[in-house]
C-alpha positions as CSV (number, residue, x, y, z in Angstrom):
1,X,-122.6,-5.0,35.7
2,X,-120.4,-8.0,36.4
3,X,-116.8,-7.5,35.5
4,X,-116.3,-10.1,32.7
5,X,-113.2,-11.0,30.9
6,X,-113.7,-12.6,27.5
7,X,-110.6,-14.6,27.0
8,X,-108.5,-15.8,24.1
9,X,-106.8,-19.2,24.0
10,X,-103.1,-19.6,24.6
11,X,-101.9,-23.1,25.4
12,X,-98.6,-24.8,25.0
13,X,-98.4,-28.1,23.2
14,X,-95.8,-30.3,21.5
15,X,-94.0,-29.3,18.3
16,X,-90.8,-27.5,17.4
17,X,-89.8,-25.4,14.5
18,X,-87.0,-23.0,13.9
19,X,-87.2,-19.8,12.0
20,X,-84.0,-17.9,12.1
21,X,-83.7,-14.3,10.8
22,X,-81.0,-14.3,8.1
23,X,-77.7,-12.8,9.4
24,X,-75.5,-10.8,7.1
25,X,-71.9,-10.1,7.9
26,X,-72.5,-8.2,11.1
27,X,-71.0,-4.8,11.6
28,X,-73.0,-4.3,14.8
29,X,-74.9,-6.3,17.4
30,X,-77.6,-8.7,16.1
31,X,-81.0,-9.9,17.3
32,X,-82.0,-13.3,16.0
33,X,-85.5,-14.7,16.2
34,X,-86.3,-18.4,16.9
35,X,-89.7,-20.1,16.9
36,X,-89.2,-22.7,19.6
37,X,-92.7,-24.1,19.7
38,X,-95.9,-24.1,17.6
39,X,-99.2,-25.6,18.5
40,X,-101.3,-24.6,15.5
41,X,-103.0,-21.6,16.9
42,X,-100.0,-20.1,18.7
43,X,-96.3,-20.3,19.2
44,X,-93.4,-19.5,21.5
45,X,-90.8,-17.2,20.2
46,X,-87.3,-16.2,21.4
47,X,-84.9,-13.5,20.5
48,X,-81.1,-13.7,21.2
49,X,-79.2,-10.5,21.2
50,X,-75.5,-11.0,20.4
51,X,-73.0,-8.2,21.0
52,X,-70.5,-8.8,18.2
53,X,-68.7,-5.5,18.8
54,X,-65.9,-4.6,21.1
55,X,-68.0,-2.2,23.3
56,X,-70.4,-3.1,26.0
57,X,-74.0,-2.5,25.2
58,X,-75.7,-0.5,28.0
59,X,-79.4,-1.0,27.3
60,X,-81.2,-2.5,24.3
61,X,-84.4,-2.2,22.4
62,X,-85.8,-4.8,19.9
63,X,-88.7,-3.7,17.8
64,X,-90.5,-5.4,15.0
65,X,-93.9,-5.8,13.2
66,X,-96.3,-8.7,13.4
67,X,-99.1,-9.5,11.0
68,X,-102.6,-8.3,12.1
69,X,-103.5,-12.0,12.6
70,X,-100.9,-12.4,15.3
71,X,-101.1,-11.2,18.9
72,X,-98.5,-11.4,21.7
73,X,-100.2,-12.8,24.8
74,X,-97.4,-13.1,27.3
75,X,-93.7,-12.4,27.5
76,X,-90.7,-12.7,29.8
77,X,-87.2,-11.2,30.4
78,X,-88.1,-7.8,28.8
79,X,-90.6,-5.0,29.0
80,X,-93.1,-4.6,26.2
81,X,-94.9,-1.6,24.6
82,X,-97.2,-2.0,21.6
83,X,-98.6,0.4,19.0
84,X,-101.0,-1.4,16.7
85,X,-99.0,-4.2,15.1
86,X,-95.6,-2.7,16.1
87,X,-94.0,-4.3,19.2
88,X,-91.1,-2.9,21.1
89,X,-89.2,-5.0,23.7
90,X,-86.7,-3.3,26.1
91,X,-84.3,-4.6,28.6
92,X,-85.0,-5.1,32.3
93,X,-82.6,-3.9,34.9
94,X,-80.7,-7.1,35.3
95,X,-80.1,-7.8,31.5
96,X,-79.4,-4.3,30.3
97,X,-75.7,-4.7,29.8
98,X,-74.2,-7.0,27.2
99,X,-70.4,-7.4,27.3
100,X,-68.5,-7.8,24.0
101,X,-69.1,-11.4,22.7
102,X,-71.9,-12.0,25.2
103,X,-75.7,-12.4,24.6
104,X,-79.0,-11.6,26.2
105,X,-82.4,-13.0,25.3
106,X,-86.1,-12.6,25.9
107,X,-89.2,-14.6,24.8
108,X,-92.9,-14.4,24.2
109,X,-96.0,-16.4,23.4
110,X,-98.2,-15.4,20.4
111,X,-101.5,-16.5,19.1
112,X,-102.3,-16.5,15.4
113,X,-105.0,-17.5,12.9
114,X,-104.4,-19.0,9.5
115,X,-100.8,-19.5,8.5
116,X,-97.9,-18.7,10.8
117,X,-96.1,-15.4,10.1
118,X,-93.0,-14.4,12.0
119,X,-91.7,-10.9,12.9
120,X,-90.7,-8.5,10.2
121,X,-88.8,-5.2,10.0
122,X,-86.7,-6.0,13.1
123,X,-84.5,-3.2,14.5
124,X,-82.1,-3.4,17.4
125,X,-81.4,-0.1,19.0
126,X,-82.5,1.6,15.8
127,X,-80.3,-0.5,13.4
128,X,-81.2,-3.6,11.4
129,X,-81.3,-6.7,13.6
130,X,-78.9,-8.6,11.2
131,X,-76.1,-6.2,12.2
132,X,-75.8,-4.7,8.8
133,X,-76.3,-1.0,7.9
134,X,-74.2,0.3,10.7
135,X,-76.0,3.4,11.8
136,X,-75.5,5.5,14.8
137,X,-73.9,3.4,17.6
138,X,-72.7,6.2,19.8
139,X,-74.7,6.5,23.1
140,X,-75.5,9.8,24.7
141,X,-73.3,11.0,27.6
142,X,-74.3,9.9,31.1
143,X,-76.8,12.3,32.8
144,X,-75.2,14.2,35.6
145,X,-76.4,16.2,38.5
146,X,-79.3,14.0,39.4
147,X,-81.1,15.4,42.5
148,X,-84.3,15.2,44.4
149,X,-86.4,18.4,44.0
150,X,-89.5,17.5,45.9
151,X,-91.4,14.8,47.9
152,X,-94.9,13.9,49.0
153,X,-96.0,10.8,50.9
154,X,-96.3,8.9,47.7
155,X,-94.0,10.5,45.1
156,X,-90.5,11.8,44.6
157,X,-89.6,14.5,42.0
158,X,-86.2,14.4,40.3
159,X,-84.2,16.7,38.0
160,X,-80.8,16.4,36.2
161,X,-78.5,18.1,33.7
162,X,-79.1,17.4,30.0
163,X,-77.0,14.8,28.3
164,X,-75.3,15.4,24.9
165,X,-75.2,13.1,21.8
166,X,-73.5,13.1,18.4
167,X,-77.0,13.2,16.8
168,X,-79.4,14.3,19.5
169,X,-80.9,13.1,22.8
170,X,-84.6,12.1,22.5
171,X,-85.4,11.2,26.0
172,X,-84.5,9.8,29.4
173,X,-85.4,6.5,31.3
174,X,-85.8,6.7,35.0
175,X,-85.0,3.6,37.1
176,X,-86.2,3.0,40.7
177,X,-83.8,0.7,42.5
178,X,-82.7,-0.7,39.2
179,X,-86.2,-1.3,37.8
180,X,-87.6,0.8,35.0
181,X,-90.0,3.4,36.3
182,X,-90.9,5.8,33.4
183,X,-89.6,7.6,30.3
184,X,-89.7,11.4,29.9
185,X,-88.6,13.8,27.1
186,X,-87.2,16.5,29.5
187,X,-84.8,16.6,32.4
188,X,-87.2,16.2,35.2
189,X,-89.7,13.5,36.4
190,X,-92.0,12.6,39.2
191,X,-92.2,8.9,40.3
192,X,-95.4,8.2,42.1
193,X,-97.1,5.2,43.7
194,X,-94.5,5.1,46.5
195,X,-94.9,4.1,50.2
196,X,-94.7,6.8,52.7
197,X,-91.7,7.3,55.0
198,X,-89.6,5.2,52.7
199,X,-86.3,5.7,51.0
200,X,-85.8,5.0,47.3
201,X,-82.8,5.0,45.0
202,X,-83.0,6.4,41.5
203,X,-80.8,6.5,38.4
204,X,-81.3,8.0,34.9
205,X,-80.2,6.9,31.4
206,X,-80.3,9.0,28.3
207,X,-81.6,7.7,24.9
208,X,-81.0,8.9,21.3
209,X,-83.1,8.4,18.1
210,X,-81.2,5.2,17.2
211,X,-82.0,3.6,20.5
212,X,-78.6,4.0,22.0
213,X,-78.7,4.2,25.7
214,X,-76.2,5.8,28.0
215,X,-74.8,4.2,31.1
216,X,-76.7,4.9,34.3
217,X,-76.2,8.1,36.2
218,X,-74.9,8.3,39.7
219,X,-77.7,7.2,42.0
220,X,-79.6,9.6,44.3
221,X,-81.7,8.6,47.3
222,X,-85.0,10.3,48.3
223,X,-87.4,9.7,51.2
224,X,-91.1,10.1,51.0
225,X,-93.0,12.1,53.6
226,X,-95.3,10.4,56.2
227,X,-98.8,9.6,55.1
228,X,-101.2,6.6,54.3
229,X,-99.1,4.0,52.5
230,X,-100.0,0.7,50.8
231,X,-100.3,-2.1,53.3
232,X,-97.0,-2.4,55.2
233,X,-95.4,-5.8,55.8
234,X,-97.4,-7.9,58.2
235,X,-100.7,-6.2,57.3
236,X,-102.9,-6.9,54.3
237,X,-105.4,-4.8,52.4
238,X,-108.9,-6.2,52.5
239,X,-111.0,-4.4,49.9
240,X,-114.7,-4.9,49.3
241,X,-116.9,-3.5,46.5
242,X,-120.2,-2.0,47.6
243,X,-122.6,-1.8,44.7
244,X,-124.8,1.2,44.2
245,X,-127.8,-0.9,43.0
246,X,-127.6,-3.4,45.8
247,X,-130.0,-1.4,48.0
248,X,-132.8,-2.3,45.6
249,X,-133.7,-6.0,44.8
250,X,-130.9,-7.4,46.9
251,X,-131.9,-5.2,49.8
252,X,-128.2,-4.9,50.8
253,X,-127.5,-1.6,52.5
254,X,-124.3,0.0,54.0
255,X,-125.8,-1.0,57.4
256,X,-125.4,-4.6,56.4
257,X,-121.7,-4.1,56.0
258,X,-121.7,-3.1,59.7
259,X,-124.0,-5.7,61.2
260,X,-122.5,-8.6,59.3
261,X,-119.1,-7.8,60.8
262,X,-117.5,-7.1,57.4
263,X,-116.8,-3.5,58.3
264,X,-114.5,-4.4,61.2
265,X,-112.4,-6.5,58.8
266,X,-112.3,-4.2,55.7
267,X,-109.4,-1.8,55.1
268,X,-111.0,-0.3,52.0
269,X,-114.5,0.0,50.4
270,X,-114.8,0.7,46.7
271,X,-118.1,2.2,45.8
272,X,-119.3,0.9,42.4
273,X,-119.7,2.9,40.2
274,X,-119.2,6.4,39.0
275,X,-119.9,7.0,35.3
276,X,-117.8,8.8,32.7
277,X,-119.8,11.0,30.3
278,X,-119.5,11.2,26.5
279,X,-117.4,14.4,27.1
280,X,-115.0,12.5,29.3
281,X,-116.2,13.9,32.7
282,X,-117.4,12.5,36.0
283,X,-121.1,13.4,36.6
284,X,-124.2,12.5,38.5
285,X,-127.6,11.8,37.0
286,X,-130.9,10.2,37.7
287,X,-131.5,8.2,34.6
288,X,-131.8,4.4,34.2
289,X,-128.5,3.0,32.8
290,X,-126.8,6.4,33.1
291,X,-126.6,7.2,36.8
292,X,-128.4,7.0,40.1
293,X,-128.0,10.1,42.2
294,X,-131.0,9.0,44.2
295,X,-129.1,6.0,45.5
296,X,-125.8,7.8,45.8
297,X,-126.8,10.8,47.9
298,X,-130.6,11.6,47.8
299,X,-132.4,8.6,49.3
300,X,-133.4,9.1,53.0
301,X,-132.9,6.0,55.1
302,X,-135.1,5.1,58.1
303,X,-133.6,4.5,61.5
304,X,-133.7,0.7,61.0
305,X,-131.8,1.1,57.7
306,X,-129.1,3.4,59.0
307,X,-125.6,2.5,60.2
308,X,-126.0,4.4,63.5
309,X,-129.8,3.9,63.9
310,X,-130.6,7.5,63.3
311,X,-133.1,8.3,60.5
312,X,-132.3,10.8,57.8
313,X,-134.2,14.0,57.6
314,X,-135.8,15.4,54.4
315,X,-133.5,18.4,53.9
316,X,-130.1,17.3,55.2
317,X,-127.3,18.2,52.7
318,X,-126.2,14.6,52.2
319,X,-128.2,11.4,52.3
320,X,-128.2,8.1,50.4
321,X,-125.3,5.7,50.3
322,X,-122.7,8.4,50.5
323,X,-124.0,9.6,53.9
324,X,-124.2,6.0,55.2
325,X,-120.6,5.4,54.1
326,X,-119.6,8.6,56.0
327,X,-121.3,7.2,59.1
328,X,-119.6,3.8,58.6
329,X,-116.2,5.6,58.5
330,X,-116.9,7.3,61.7
331,X,-117.3,3.9,63.4
332,X,-114.1,2.6,61.7
333,X,-111.6,5.5,61.5
334,X,-109.0,3.4,59.7
335,X,-111.2,2.4,56.8
336,X,-110.8,4.1,53.5
337,X,-113.6,4.6,51.0
338,X,-112.8,5.1,47.3
339,X,-115.1,6.0,44.4
340,X,-114.7,3.4,41.6
341,X,-115.2,4.8,38.1
342,X,-116.3,2.7,35.1
343,X,-116.8,-1.0,35.6
344,X,-118.1,-3.3,32.9
345,X,-121.0,-1.2,31.9
346,X,-119.6,2.4,32.3
347,X,-116.2,2.1,30.6
348,X,-117.4,3.3,27.2
349,X,-115.8,6.7,27.2
350,X,-112.6,6.2,29.1
351,X,-110.7,6.2,25.8
352,X,-112.0,9.6,25.0
353,X,-111.3,10.9,28.5
354,X,-107.6,9.7,28.3
355,X,-107.0,10.8,24.7
356,X,-105.3,14.2,25.1
357,X,-103.6,16.3,27.7
358,X,-106.6,18.6,27.8
359,X,-109.1,15.7,28.1
360,X,-107.1,14.0,30.9
361,X,-106.8,17.3,32.8
362,X,-110.6,17.9,32.5
363,X,-111.5,14.3,33.5
364,X,-109.3,14.4,36.6
365,X,-110.5,17.8,37.6
366,X,-114.2,16.8,37.2
367,X,-113.8,13.6,39.3
368,X,-111.9,15.3,42.0
369,X,-114.4,18.2,42.2
370,X,-117.4,15.9,42.3
371,X,-116.2,13.1,44.6
372,X,-113.1,14.3,46.5
373,X,-114.1,17.9,47.1
374,X,-117.7,16.7,47.4
375,X,-119.3,19.4,45.2
376,X,-122.5,17.4,44.3
377,X,-125.2,19.0,42.1
378,X,-128.6,19.8,43.5
379,X,-131.0,18.1,41.1
380,X,-134.4,16.6,40.5
381,X,-136.2,18.7,43.0
382,X,-134.4,17.1,46.0
383,X,-132.5,19.3,48.5
384,X,-129.4,17.2,48.8
385,X,-126.1,18.4,47.3
386,X,-124.3,21.7,47.1
387,X,-120.6,22.8,47.6
388,X,-118.7,20.5,49.8
389,X,-121.7,18.4,50.7
390,X,-119.8,15.1,50.2
391,X,-116.4,16.2,51.4
392,X,-114.7,13.6,53.5
393,X,-116.7,10.6,52.2
394,X,-114.1,9.5,49.7
395,X,-110.4,9.0,50.4
396,X,-109.4,8.4,46.8
397,X,-110.3,7.2,43.3
398,X,-110.3,3.7,41.9
399,X,-110.2,3.4,38.1
400,X,-112.1,0.4,36.7
401,X,-111.5,0.8,33.0
402,X,-112.5,-2.4,31.3
403,X,-110.4,-2.5,29.1
404,X,-107.7,-0.1,27.8
405,X,-106.8,-1.2,24.3
406,X,-109.1,-4.2,24.3
407,X,-112.8,-4.8,23.8
408,X,-115.1,-4.9,26.8
409,X,-118.8,-4.2,26.9
410,X,-120.5,-3.7,23.5
411,X,-120.1,-0.1,22.3
412,X,-116.9,0.7,24.2
413,X,-114.4,3.0,22.4
414,X,-111.1,1.2,22.0
415,X,-107.9,2.6,20.5
416,X,-104.4,1.2,20.2
417,X,-103.0,4.2,22.0
418,X,-105.2,3.5,25.1
419,X,-102.2,1.6,26.6
420,X,-100.0,4.6,26.9
421,X,-102.9,7.0,27.5
422,X,-104.0,4.9,30.5
423,X,-100.6,5.6,32.1
424,X,-101.0,9.3,31.3
425,X,-104.5,9.4,32.7
426,X,-103.3,7.9,36.0
427,X,-100.3,10.3,36.0
428,X,-102.7,13.3,35.7
429,X,-105.0,11.9,38.4
430,X,-102.1,11.4,40.7
431,X,-100.8,14.9,40.1
432,X,-104.1,16.6,40.8
433,X,-104.8,14.4,43.8
434,X,-101.4,15.3,45.3
435,X,-101.9,19.0,44.5
436,X,-105.3,19.1,46.2
437,X,-104.1,17.0,49.0
438,X,-101.3,19.4,49.8
439,X,-103.9,22.2,49.9
440,X,-106.1,20.5,52.4
441,X,-103.4,18.6,54.3
442,X,-104.6,15.1,53.3
443,X,-103.3,12.2,51.3
444,X,-105.6,10.7,48.7
445,X,-105.4,7.2,47.3
446,X,-105.3,6.2,43.6
447,X,-105.9,2.5,42.8
448,X,-107.0,0.6,39.7
449,X,-108.8,-2.7,38.7
450,X,-106.6,-4.5,36.2
451,X,-107.2,-7.5,33.9
452,X,-105.9,-11.1,34.2
453,X,-105.9,-12.0,30.5
454,X,-102.3,-11.7,29.2
455,X,-103.6,-10.3,25.9
456,X,-105.4,-7.6,27.7
457,X,-102.4,-6.8,29.9
458,X,-100.2,-6.6,26.9
459,X,-102.6,-4.4,25.0
460,X,-103.5,-2.0,27.8
461,X,-101.2,-1.9,30.7
462,X,-97.6,-0.4,30.9
463,X,-97.0,-2.3,34.1
464,X,-94.0,-0.4,35.5
465,X,-95.3,3.1,34.7
466,X,-98.8,2.3,35.9
467,X,-97.7,1.0,39.2
468,X,-95.5,4.1,39.7
469,X,-98.8,6.1,39.9
470,X,-100.9,3.7,42.0
471,X,-101.0,3.0,45.7
472,X,-102.0,-0.5,44.8
473,X,-104.0,-2.4,42.1
474,X,-106.6,-5.1,42.4
475,X,-106.1,-7.8,39.8
476,X,-109.0,-9.7,38.4
477,X,-109.1,-13.2,39.9
478,X,-112.4,-14.4,38.6
479,X,-114.5,-14.7,35.4
480,X,-111.8,-16.8,33.8
481,X,-114.6,-18.9,32.5
482,X,-118.4,-18.6,32.4
483,X,-121.6,-19.6,30.6
484,X,-120.6,-17.5,27.6
485,X,-118.6,-20.7,26.9
486,X,-120.3,-24.0,26.2
487,X,-118.0,-26.1,28.4
488,X,-117.6,-26.1,32.2
489,X,-114.4,-24.8,33.7
490,X,-113.2,-23.1,36.9
491,X,-114.0,-19.4,37.0
492,X,-111.4,-18.4,39.7
493,X,-108.8,-21.1,40.1
494,X,-105.6,-20.4,41.9
495,X,-103.4,-22.5,39.6
496,X,-103.9,-24.0,36.1
497,X,-104.6,-27.8,36.3
498,X,-102.6,-29.9,33.8
499,X,-105.9,-31.2,32.2
500,X,-107.4,-27.7,31.7
501,X,-108.4,-27.6,28.0
502,X,-108.2,-23.8,28.0
503,X,-108.3,-20.9,27.7
504,X,-105.8,-21.3,30.4
505,X,-106.0,-18.6,33.1
506,X,-105.4,-18.6,36.9
507,X,-104.7,-16.2,39.7
508,X,-101.1,-17.4,39.8
509,X,-100.5,-16.8,36.1
510,X,-102.1,-13.3,36.3
511,X,-100.0,-12.2,39.3
512,X,-97.0,-13.7,37.7
513,X,-97.5,-11.6,34.6
514,X,-97.6,-8.4,36.6
515,X,-94.6,-9.4,38.8
516,X,-92.6,-10.2,35.6
517,X,-93.5,-6.7,34.3
518,X,-92.0,-5.1,37.4
519,X,-95.1,-4.6,39.6
520,X,-94.1,-4.5,43.3
521,X,-95.6,-7.6,45.1
522,X,-96.9,-5.5,48.0
523,X,-99.0,-3.4,45.5
524,X,-100.8,-6.4,44.0
525,X,-104.2,-7.2,45.6
526,X,-105.9,-10.4,44.4
527,X,-109.6,-10.2,43.4
528,X,-111.8,-13.0,44.7
529,X,-115.6,-13.6,43.9
530,X,-118.5,-13.7,46.2
531,X,-120.5,-15.4,43.5
532,X,-120.3,-18.4,41.2
533,X,-120.5,-19.2,37.4
534,X,-122.8,-22.0,36.4
535,X,-123.9,-24.2,33.5
536,X,-126.8,-26.7,33.1
537,X,-127.3,-29.8,31.0
538,X,-123.9,-31.0,32.1
539,X,-122.9,-34.7,31.8
540,X,-121.4,-36.7,34.6
541,X,-118.0,-37.5,33.1
542,X,-115.2,-36.2,35.4
543,X,-117.9,-35.0,37.8
544,X,-119.0,-32.5,35.3
545,X,-115.6,-30.7,35.0
546,X,-114.6,-29.7,31.4
547,X,-117.9,-31.1,30.0
548,X,-120.2,-29.7,27.4
549,X,-123.4,-27.9,28.6
550,X,-126.7,-26.9,27.1
551,X,-126.3,-23.3,28.4
552,X,-126.2,-21.2,31.5
553,X,-127.8,-22.4,34.7
554,X,-130.7,-20.3,36.1
555,X,-129.6,-17.5,38.5
556,X,-131.5,-15.2,40.8
557,X,-130.3,-12.0,39.0
558,X,-128.6,-13.2,35.9
559,X,-128.5,-16.6,34.0
560,X,-125.2,-18.4,34.7
561,X,-124.5,-16.4,37.9
562,X,-125.4,-16.9,41.5
563,X,-124.4,-15.4,44.9
564,X,-122.3,-17.4,47.4
565,X,-125.0,-17.0,50.0
566,X,-127.3,-19.0,47.7
567,X,-124.8,-21.5,46.5
568,X,-123.6,-22.4,50.0
569,X,-126.9,-24.1,50.7
570,X,-127.6,-25.6,47.3
571,X,-128.0,-29.3,47.0
572,X,-125.4,-31.4,45.2
573,X,-122.0,-32.8,45.6
574,X,-119.0,-30.6,46.2
575,X,-115.6,-31.4,44.7
576,X,-112.4,-29.7,45.8
577,X,-109.1,-29.5,43.9
578,X,-106.7,-28.6,46.8
579,X,-103.6,-28.7,44.5
580,X,-104.9,-26.1,42.1
581,X,-107.2,-24.2,44.4
582,X,-110.7,-24.7,42.9
583,X,-114.1,-25.8,44.1
584,X,-117.2,-27.0,42.2
585,X,-120.8,-28.1,42.9
586,X,-122.5,-30.7,40.7
587,X,-126.0,-32.1,41.1
588,X,-126.2,-34.2,38.0
589,X,-127.5,-31.4,35.8
590,X,-126.2,-28.0,37.1
591,X,-122.5,-27.4,37.5
592,X,-121.2,-24.3,39.5
593,X,-117.7,-22.9,40.1
594,X,-117.4,-20.7,43.1
595,X,-115.3,-19.8,46.2
596,X,-116.1,-20.7,49.8
597,X,-114.4,-19.9,53.1
598,X,-112.1,-22.9,52.8
599,X,-110.9,-21.9,49.3
600,X,-110.4,-18.3,50.3
601,X,-108.3,-19.4,53.3
602,X,-106.1,-21.2,50.8
603,X,-105.9,-18.1,48.6
604,X,-105.1,-15.8,51.5
605,X,-102.3,-18.1,52.6
606,X,-101.0,-18.0,49.0
607,X,-101.2,-14.2,49.1
608,X,-99.2,-14.2,52.3
609,X,-96.5,-16.6,51.1
610,X,-95.9,-14.6,48.0
611,X,-95.7,-11.2,49.8
612,X,-98.7,-9.7,48.0
613,X,-100.8,-6.8,49.3
614,X,-104.1,-8.4,50.1
615,X,-107.4,-9.4,48.7
616,X,-110.4,-7.7,47.1
617,X,-113.9,-9.2,47.1
618,X,-116.6,-8.6,44.4
619,X,-119.0,-7.8,45.9
620,X,-120.0,-7.4,49.5
621,X,-123.7,-8.2,48.8
622,X,-122.9,-11.7,47.5
623,X,-121.5,-12.8,50.9
624,X,-123.8,-14.4,53.6
625,X,-125.3,-12.6,56.6
626,X,-122.2,-13.4,58.7
627,X,-119.8,-12.1,56.0
628,X,-118.2,-15.6,56.1
629,X,-116.0,-15.0,53.0
630,X,-114.6,-11.8,54.5
631,X,-114.1,-13.5,57.8
632,X,-112.1,-16.3,56.2
633,X,-109.8,-13.8,54.5
634,X,-109.2,-11.8,57.7
635,X,-108.6,-14.9,59.8
636,X,-106.1,-16.2,57.4
637,X,-104.3,-12.9,57.1
638,X,-104.1,-12.6,60.9
639,X,-102.9,-16.1,61.5
């Protein structure tokens, strides 16, 4: 159940070719495409928007079609939404206005197979990109009466008076502090994912069917209520995944989180995983590959296995890992525990759960009822469960959908509309968590595990709207490479070395993609591995780095994978790239890429210097008996 990212290549190389869209005599603004680089399997493209009119453009939208053999992998200076092969780029806050005679631009990298094919059917604000055809160029009136209608500790609700337009208003764009937050069709909106006890400024712009956008409304300021925020400045989230199945062969129990010292350093534990049924619901079961209610809440632990040294009794309402997590929280009142849903193996039906308003409402309600309200089923002849039996164990929900709009595990359902539906699913979860939280006087967290692959980000994550619903997100910082490839490479490098033959991925590039898309730095938590990826039959050139292999190296639980606690004592020579943040072990045959305390110290310092939210480790059972990896992170964060 490792969280694996199968990557696609995207590398820049020499070469320059220009492909300019033909420009007719322009009656309106134009958007011209230029291919600035081409390396045979991909290219870099740039659009320049020129305002050839006498009126300032307040907001722009460029949309076009690409061949099915072309995929946009990364982009800059614009926000992107995609529906199948149709791509829509919209302005950011700082380049929305284009004065008469002035220009704005944005760019993107695309990969392709076969012969290069450029964008077609280009439209700028609903009119042809060559400026011909005229069309509706009158923007709606500016929204008025913007006001705050409600607040929670993590959201602010807004309302305003309707705008008018010569043809008709089709929607409104809400901006938080000048950054796009979300689009709505009506005259009200709720912006979530906010810090508690914090003031925010909002404006609204109206849109019409031709893509004309009004000037921004007068700003309004709202202040969230007090409650549990994302990590404030000077403090960092330290998240660890506890695996449901770790209590078996690995013999790693919740008690080990306590005795290793990890519990005293962790701010959040994510329990992996809850499953999503074929009907799009959260559920419990005792069936191999489907669910493990026995591990979750039925197994009775002996005194020596228990967090507090007290043995479970046969008929107590809650046992298993859930009860041990409740005991762990009692010892560490500041710690939050979240139920993680999905993961690599159990993401098959997320697309169905997110598909419609009705399915999203049912999914959210089922997960909140089961894990937040704690209404566990009594099943299998065991006495555990019943109404409210697990109430108080979980402080929120973590969504580990791998991946919206992109292939993951074999058999996953994938739809192009997953990208927007992912946002809608989080929005519904946030709404229901807030509603129930108000009823019981608590604040519940909503987080997500997000991909590092630019293609998967583009296909599945509306960055700004997603982060408006989350308290924070953990970004995949590992599985960049592995033994599914036949050449060695770093699985979790901080930066991309110049000699990296690709696919080219790194923590720095992944975080940069989310920051460019508008994600707040303090809501980005970097994932780090407590395991390594390995190959065997590796030649000695370059100390084994970037060399061909005969296949995956043997591993205790899975070929090509080994825990840090095993690798730390393995024989061989260790090589460290301090410039790019990478470590590898080579014994003349086997080659392993993994993270150790020294490397995690470097990553934690990088997280601090970039103002990010913290680090997440997958998973706690891979660390050693002293939780050395967790200790390295905490020591660096506190230094």
